[in-house]
C-alpha positions as CSV (number, residue, x, y, z in Angstrom):
1,X,-24.9,12.6,-22.4
2,X,-21.6,11.7,-21.6
3,X,-18.8,13.7,-19.6
4,X,-16.0,14.7,-22.1
5,X,-12.8,12.9,-22.1
6,X,-10.5,15.6,-22.0
7,X,-12.3,17.1,-18.5
8,X,-11.7,16.5,-15.0
9,X,-14.0,14.6,-13.6
10,X,-14.1,16.9,-10.3
11,X,-14.5,19.8,-12.5
12,X,-17.6,18.5,-14.2
13,X,-18.9,16.6,-11.1
14,X,-18.4,18.8,-8.2
15,X,-20.0,21.8,-10.2
16,X,-23.3,19.7,-10.6
17,X,-26.1,20.6,-8.8
18,X,-26.9,16.7,-9.0
19,X,-23.6,16.1,-6.8
20,X,-25.2,17.9,-4.4
21,X,-28.2,16.7,-4.4
22,X,-27.0,13.1,-4.3
23,X,-24.9,14.1,-1.1
24,X,-27.7,16.3,0.5
25,X,-28.3,14.5,3.6
26,X,-24.4,13.7,4.4
27,X,-24.8,14.5,8.5
28,X,-24.0,18.2,9.3
29,X,-24.2,17.1,13.2
30,X,-21.5,14.3,12.9
31,X,-19.3,17.0,10.9
32,X,-19.9,19.6,13.9
33,X,-18.8,17.0,16.3
34,X,-15.6,16.1,14.9
35,X,-14.8,19.9,14.4
36,X,-15.3,20.1,17.7
37,X,-13.4,17.0,18.9
38,X,-10.7,18.4,16.5
39,X,-10.8,21.9,17.7
40,X,-11.0,20.7,21.5
41,X,-7.6,18.5,20.8
42,X,-5.3,21.1,18.5
43,X,-6.2,23.8,21.1
44,X,-5.8,26.6,18.1
45,X,-4.9,30.1,19.4
46,X,-7.0,33.2,19.6
47,X,-8.1,34.7,16.0
48,X,-6.0,31.8,14.4
49,X,-6.2,31.9,10.4
50,X,-7.9,28.6,9.6
51,X,-8.1,27.5,5.7
52,X,-10.9,25.0,5.1
53,X,-9.0,23.4,1.6
54,X,-11.5,21.9,-0.8
55,X,-14.5,23.9,1.6
56,X,-17.6,23.0,-1.0
57,X,-20.3,24.9,0.1
58,X,-18.4,25.7,3.0
59,X,-20.4,23.6,5.9
60,X,-17.2,22.8,7.8
61,X,-15.4,26.4,7.2
62,X,-18.8,28.0,8.5
63,X,-18.7,26.3,12.3
64,X,-15.3,26.6,12.6
65,X,-16.0,30.4,12.1
66,X,-18.8,30.5,14.8
67,X,-15.8,29.2,17.1
68,X,-14.1,32.6,16.8
69,X,-11.6,31.9,14.2
70,X,-10.3,33.4,11.3
71,X,-11.6,30.8,8.2
72,X,-10.9,30.9,4.9
73,X,-12.5,28.3,2.7
74,X,-11.4,27.6,-1.1
75,X,-12.8,25.1,-4.0
76,X,-12.7,24.7,-7.5
77,X,-16.1,24.6,-8.1
78,X,-17.7,28.2,-9.0
79,X,-21.3,27.4,-7.9
80,X,-20.4,26.0,-4.9
81,X,-18.2,29.3,-3.8
82,X,-21.1,31.3,-4.8
83,X,-23.1,29.2,-2.2
84,X,-21.2,30.0,0.4
85,X,-20.2,33.4,0.0
86,X,-23.9,34.1,1.2
87,X,-22.7,33.0,4.7
88,X,-19.7,35.2,4.6
89,X,-18.4,37.3,8.1
90,X,-15.7,39.7,8.7
91,X,-14.0,36.2,10.1
92,X,-15.3,34.1,7.2
93,X,-14.6,34.3,3.6
94,X,-14.7,32.3,0.0
95,X,-12.7,32.3,-2.7
96,X,-12.6,30.3,-6.0
97,X,-8.9,28.3,-6.5
98,X,-6.9,25.3,-7.0
99,X,-5.5,23.5,-4.3
100,X,-2.5,22.8,-6.3
101,X,-1.5,26.3,-6.2
102,X,-0.2,28.6,-3.2
103,X,-2.7,31.0,-1.5
104,X,-1.7,33.3,0.7
105,X,2.2,32.6,1.4
106,X,2.9,32.2,5.3
107,X,-0.3,33.0,6.4
108,X,-2.3,30.1,8.3
109,X,-1.9,28.3,11.2
110,X,-3.5,25.2,10.4
111,X,-4.7,23.9,6.8
112,X,-8.0,21.3,7.1
113,X,-9.0,19.0,4.1
114,X,-12.1,17.4,4.8
115,X,-14.1,14.3,3.1
116,X,-11.6,12.6,1.2
117,X,-11.0,16.2,-0.8
118,X,-7.2,15.1,-2.3
119,X,-5.8,12.4,-4.6
120,X,-8.4,13.3,-7.3
121,X,-5.9,14.7,-9.6
122,X,-5.2,11.6,-12.2
123,X,-0.9,12.5,-12.1
124,X,0.4,11.7,-8.8
125,X,2.9,14.6,-9.3
126,X,-0.3,16.6,-8.5
127,X,-0.3,15.2,-4.5
128,X,3.1,16.4,-4.0
129,X,2.2,20.0,-5.5
130,X,-0.5,20.0,-3.2
131,X,1.3,19.3,-0.4
132,X,3.8,21.8,-1.2
133,X,1.4,24.7,-1.8
134,X,-0.1,23.5,1.5
135,X,3.3,23.4,3.0
136,X,4.0,27.1,1.6
137,X,0.4,28.9,2.7
138,X,1.4,27.4,6.4
139,X,3.1,30.1,8.7
140,X,6.6,28.2,10.5
141,X,5.3,24.8,12.7
142,X,1.9,25.4,11.3
143,X,-0.1,22.4,11.1
144,X,-2.0,20.2,8.5
145,X,-5.0,17.9,8.9
146,X,-6.3,15.6,6.0
147,X,-9.5,13.7,6.5
148,X,-9.2,10.7,4.2
149,X,-11.2,7.4,3.2
150,X,-9.6,4.8,4.2
151,X,-8.9,2.4,1.6
152,X,-7.7,-0.7,2.8
153,X,-11.3,-0.8,4.1
154,X,-13.2,0.5,1.5
155,X,-12.1,-2.0,-1.0
156,X,-12.8,-5.0,1.2
157,X,-16.4,-3.5,1.8
158,X,-17.0,-2.3,-1.5
159,X,-20.5,-1.9,-2.2
160,X,-20.2,-3.1,-6.5
161,X,-24.1,-1.6,-7.1
162,X,-26.8,0.5,-5.8
163,X,-29.7,2.8,-6.7
164,X,-31.2,5.8,-5.3
165,X,-34.2,7.8,-6.0
166,X,-34.0,11.5,-4.8
167,X,-36.3,14.1,-5.2
168,X,-37.7,12.2,-8.1
169,X,-34.3,11.9,-9.2
170,X,-32.5,8.6,-10.1
171,X,-29.5,8.0,-9.1
172,X,-27.2,4.6,-11.2
173,X,-24.2,3.8,-9.2
174,X,-21.4,1.5,-9.4
175,X,-18.2,1.2,-7.4
176,X,-15.0,-0.6,-8.7
177,X,-11.4,-1.0,-7.6
178,X,-8.3,-0.7,-9.1
179,X,-4.8,-1.2,-7.9
180,X,-4.4,2.4,-7.0
181,X,-8.1,4.1,-7.5
182,X,-12.0,3.5,-5.9
183,X,-13.9,4.5,-8.9
184,X,-17.7,5.8,-8.6
185,X,-19.8,5.8,-11.6
186,X,-23.0,7.9,-11.6
187,X,-25.7,7.9,-13.7
188,X,-28.3,10.8,-12.9
189,X,-31.6,10.1,-14.6
190,X,-34.0,13.3,-14.0
191,X,-36.8,12.5,-16.1
192,X,-38.6,16.0,-15.2
193,X,-35.8,17.7,-16.6
194,X,-35.3,15.5,-19.4
195,X,-31.7,15.3,-18.1
196,X,-29.3,12.5,-18.3
197,X,-25.9,11.8,-18.0
198,X,-23.3,10.1,-16.8
199,X,-20.6,11.6,-14.1
200,X,-17.0,9.7,-12.3
201,X,-15.5,10.2,-8.9
202,X,-12.0,8.7,-9.4
203,X,-10.0,9.0,-6.1
204,X,-6.5,7.7,-5.3
205,X,-6.6,4.7,-2.8
206,X,-4.0,6.0,-0.9
207,X,-2.5,4.2,2.4
208,X,-1.2,5.4,5.3
209,X,2.5,4.8,3.9
210,X,1.8,6.8,0.7
211,X,0.9,9.4,2.9
212,X,3.8,9.1,4.8
213,X,6.0,9.3,1.9
214,X,4.2,12.3,0.6
215,X,4.3,14.5,4.3
216,X,8.2,13.6,4.3
217,X,8.8,14.7,0.8
218,X,6.7,18.1,1.2
219,X,8.3,19.1,4.3
220,X,5.9,17.6,7.0
221,X,6.3,15.2,9.9
222,X,2.8,13.1,10.7
223,X,2.2,13.5,13.9
224,X,-0.9,11.6,15.1
225,X,-3.3,9.3,13.1
226,X,-7.0,9.1,13.9
227,X,-9.6,6.5,12.7
228,X,-12.8,7.9,13.0
229,X,-14.7,11.1,13.7
230,X,-14.7,10.6,17.6
231,X,-10.6,10.6,17.5
232,X,-10.3,6.8,18.2
233,X,-7.0,5.4,17.2
234,X,-6.8,4.3,13.3
235,X,-7.0,0.5,12.8
236,X,-5.9,-0.4,9.2
237,X,-8.3,-3.2,8.6
238,X,-11.4,-1.5,10.5
239,X,-11.4,2.3,10.8
240,X,-13.7,4.3,8.6
241,X,-11.7,6.7,7.8
242,X,-7.9,8.1,8.0
243,X,-7.6,11.4,9.7
244,X,-3.8,12.7,9.8
245,X,-2.1,15.3,11.8
246,X,1.0,16.2,10.5
247,X,3.2,19.5,11.0
248,X,5.1,21.9,8.9
249,X,8.6,20.8,10.1
250,X,10.8,22.3,6.2
251,X,10.1,25.3,4.2
252,X,9.2,24.5,0.6
253,X,10.6,26.6,-2.3
C-alpha cells in the first residue's frame, strides 16, 4: 500500500502508529535537559504563556508545564493530540491545529518549535506563512525558538540505507539529499498485522542564511544560534543541530 500522491506526507506519516514506534526511543532525558538549558537561558517570567508548535504527543510541553508555565501544545496529527490530552492540567492544554494558521493572536511570550518540525511543506511560501502566523501569535517583543537539523552536516554524513526491527515490525529506511530537501523513505512491514506500507519524510534542507532571510521577511530578528542541546556555539560543518532564538520586532498584518 503506497501513500496517496495527493496527500501531504506529514498528514499520513505523523498520524501513523508506526511513526511513533520508529521513534519511540527518542532520548527523553536529553530533551528535558535541552529544555532546562533553554529555560535557564531565557528566564521566562512567572506564568509566561508558551506555545509548543508541532508538539507531537506532548513530551516537551509536559516538561515545560511542570516548571510552572502556561503551556499550549499544537499539532496537526489528531491521534497525537488525543494521546497528549490525557496529560492536560490547568496550565497545559493541547489542540489540533495547522501551524500555517494563527492561533490566539498577541497571546504568547514564547513559541517553541522543536525536533526539526519546520520545513515540511512542499511550497516554500508556507515557511513564510508559518512564521507570519507565529509572529501574530506572539506578544510584542516575544521570542521564537526553532530547533532544526544542521542540513550541511546531515548531507555530508547521510546514511543511505538501514534496517530496523522494533517490536517485531521491520523498517527499511533509505535516505537521499537533493538540492533543497532531505528525503527519507520508510517501508514498514508488520507481518503480525498483515500490514505493509511505504511512507516518506521530506524536509527542506534549510540553512542558516535562508532562516535569516525568512526571519527578516516575517518580522523577526535573529538573536542567537546554538549547535547542540547543551547550547554550545553553532558550527556549520560540525554541529548536530541548528537552534535559533529570534525576537519579534515587527507586527505582521
